C-alpha positions, -999 to +999 in steps of 0.1 A: -077-414+295-054-395+319-083-376+334-102-409+340-072-424+358-071-394+381-108-396+388-106-433+397-076-427+419-095-400+437-124-423+442-102-449+458-088-424+482-122-411+491-136-446+498-107-455+521-098-423+538-129-401+534-138-372+511-103-355+509-081-385+509-071-378+546-038-391+558-028-406+524-032-372+507-011-356+535+017-382+530+016-374+492+020-337+499+048-343+524+066-366+499+062-340+471+077-313+494+107-334+502+113-341+466+109-304+457+134-295+485+159-320+471+155-305+436+159-270+451+191-280+469+203-295+437+197-263+418+214-243+446+244-266+444+247-262+407+243-224+411+271-224+437+294-245+415+288-221+386+296-191+409+328-208+421+337-216+385+332-180+374+352-167+404+380-191+396+380-179+359+380-143+369+409-148+394+428-167+368+423-140+343+433-113+368+465-132+377+474-136+340+467-099+335+490-088+363+517-113+352+516-098+317+519-063+332+548-072+354+565-089+324+562-057+305+578-038+334+606-063+335+611-061+297+610-023+297+624-017+332+653+004+318+627+030+308+594+022+327+579+014+361+545+002+373+523+024+395+498+012+422+470+011+395+491-015+375+498+011+348+532+009+330+545+044+328+578+057+313+606+069+337+602+104+323+565+106+333+574+092+368+600+119+372+629+094+369+650+109+341+682+089+341+705+114+324+742+114+333+751+137+362+785+155+362+810+148+390+809+184+400+774+178+414+790+156+442+804+187+459+769+203+460+751+175+477+756+156+509+763+119+506+737+093+517+743+063+538+719+033+535+722+008+564+704-026+567+690-027+603+670-059+598+671-088+574+700-105+555+734-089+559+723-068+589+745-038+596+758-037+560+762-001+548+760+013+512+774+047+503+755+068+478+764+102+463+749+125+437+761+103+408+751+070+423+765+041+442+800+045+457+827+018+460+807-008+440+806-013+402+769-017+399+756-004+365+784+022+364+763+048+347+766+079+370+730+089+363+721+097+399+701+065+403+707+035+426+686+005+415+681-023+440+668-058+433+675-095+432+686-098+395+722-093+388+723-092+350+697-081+325+678-107+305+697-118+273+722-090+279+755-095+298+754-062+317+745-054+353+708-049+359+710-033+394+735-014+415+727-033+447+718-070+444+703-093+471+704-129+462+669-146+460+680-173+484+686-148+512+648-148+521+648-111+513+616-112+492+632-086+470+618-082+434+640-084+403+642-046+403+625-036+435+632+001+443+652+031+433+670+059+451+672+090+428+692+122+433+676+153+417+700+182+410+672+208+410+665+202+447+699+187+456+679+160+474+675+122+473+642+104+467+629+069+471+604+051+448+590+016+445+595+001+410+565-022+409+583-056+410+580-072+444+557-068+473+562-030+477+585-004+493+571+012+524+583+043+544+577+043+582+558+074+592+577+088+621+566+124+613+531+138+605+521+132+569+498+155+548+475+130+530+469+131+493+446+113+470+461+080+460+481+074+491+482+039+504+488+035+541+499+001+554+501-016+588+507-053+590+484-071+565+460-041+564+460-012+539+440+020+537+434+037+503+430+074+506+407+096+484+402+133+491+375+153+473+360+187+481+376+186+515+360+152+524+381+122+529+372+086+519+391+057+534+389+022+519+403-005+541+414-039+528+435-069+539+459-092+521+455-122+543+428-148+537+432-161+572+423-127+588+390-123+605+384-092+584+383-102+547+359-077+532+366-042+520+352-013+541+346+022+529+343+052+552+336+089+543+342+117+567+330+153+560+351+184+564+342+202+596+318+231+591+330+266+600+313+282+630+314+317+644+343+307+666+362+292+636+365+258+620+365+229+644+392+204+640+382+168+634+401+138+648+397+103+635+410+072+653+422+041+634+429+009+654+413-020+672+395-001+700+358-001+700+357+037+699+379+039+667+363+055+637+380+030+614+383-003+633+404-034+624+400-067+641+436-078+645+460-081+675+488-071+652+476-035+653+479-012+683+448-001+702+452+032+684+473+025+653+472+061+640+451+092+639+439+116+611+433+152+619+417+179+598+440+210+604+442+242+583+423+226+554+445+195+553+441+160+564+471+150+585+480+115+596+501+107+627+513+074+639+499+061+672+476+083+692+496+114+685+518+112+716+528+075+717+539+056+686+522+024+675+539-009+682+547-020+646+546+014+629+524+030+602+538+029+567+533+047+534+536+029+501+563+047+481+547+044+446+558+080+439+590+098+445+593+103+482+619+127+497+645+109+518+652+126+552+679+119+578+670+089+599+642+077+576+633+040+580+618+020+551+613-016+542+614-036+509+604-072+512+618-085+544+647-060+546+646-029+568+668+001+558+677+033+576+691+064+559+715+090+572+733+119+556+771+121+558 
């Protein structure tokens, strides 16, 4: 019966418009195409909605995962920190043994002065010696550690949580336990380390830095993740800001210069916003040449600026491992800028 209806319909078309149905058949084909396009758009819309839903669920899961990790750090922060891979590691493994240091060690080491040069309480100075903070009660443990954060007392325990406390309302953006300054008797030196709670602790690179795998270099909202293997260097660039023109991650790999009869040629890489930069960022917050990386004596060495002139806003290293403090060193935690000096 269905075949008969199709045959009769075809006959009507042939009688009125000719053998192939002519204009009427063309209109039918056009109408069918429009309907198919509508259906295709509908399928694409449903597909996009599903992709957005999956992305939202993944982002929600990742946020929950990081919150759980940070909560573990807070709960175990007397004995653990979080590294840049979001791994909770004991103080001992991070080189942060918090054993008591005898007062006799004070005579062996110089004292450290920590001055706020930008942010809340500008020009405030904290004095630190081999045993810890000086002239402030803090935790009162004399373990060679000075803990800095925004939380005054430990959760559920009425005892000091940090040695230096910045009130959350001071717009400091300091985490509950943000960073640590540690004196190590074996080297009679002070070290700085981020503790994983907050938006990072960064050292301004005023001197050349020999790069290592795992280093995170920061300038403004941009970050470079460094990997070195068999002499080659891999640079992954990312940005934190969703408003930035550059939202996607970029990966660059540069080979070690090959030795020639005259010797091994040095390789110089430029990072910045100039067109001739090897790693280019599209942001006016960066200098034309933000920093350079040179291959010298089998090491990759980073220098701020173009090597002779410093960048405008500085190049910074994320201190997720113990970083030796030197005289005149500048570092930032949240919105606070600190400067160190030995006295």
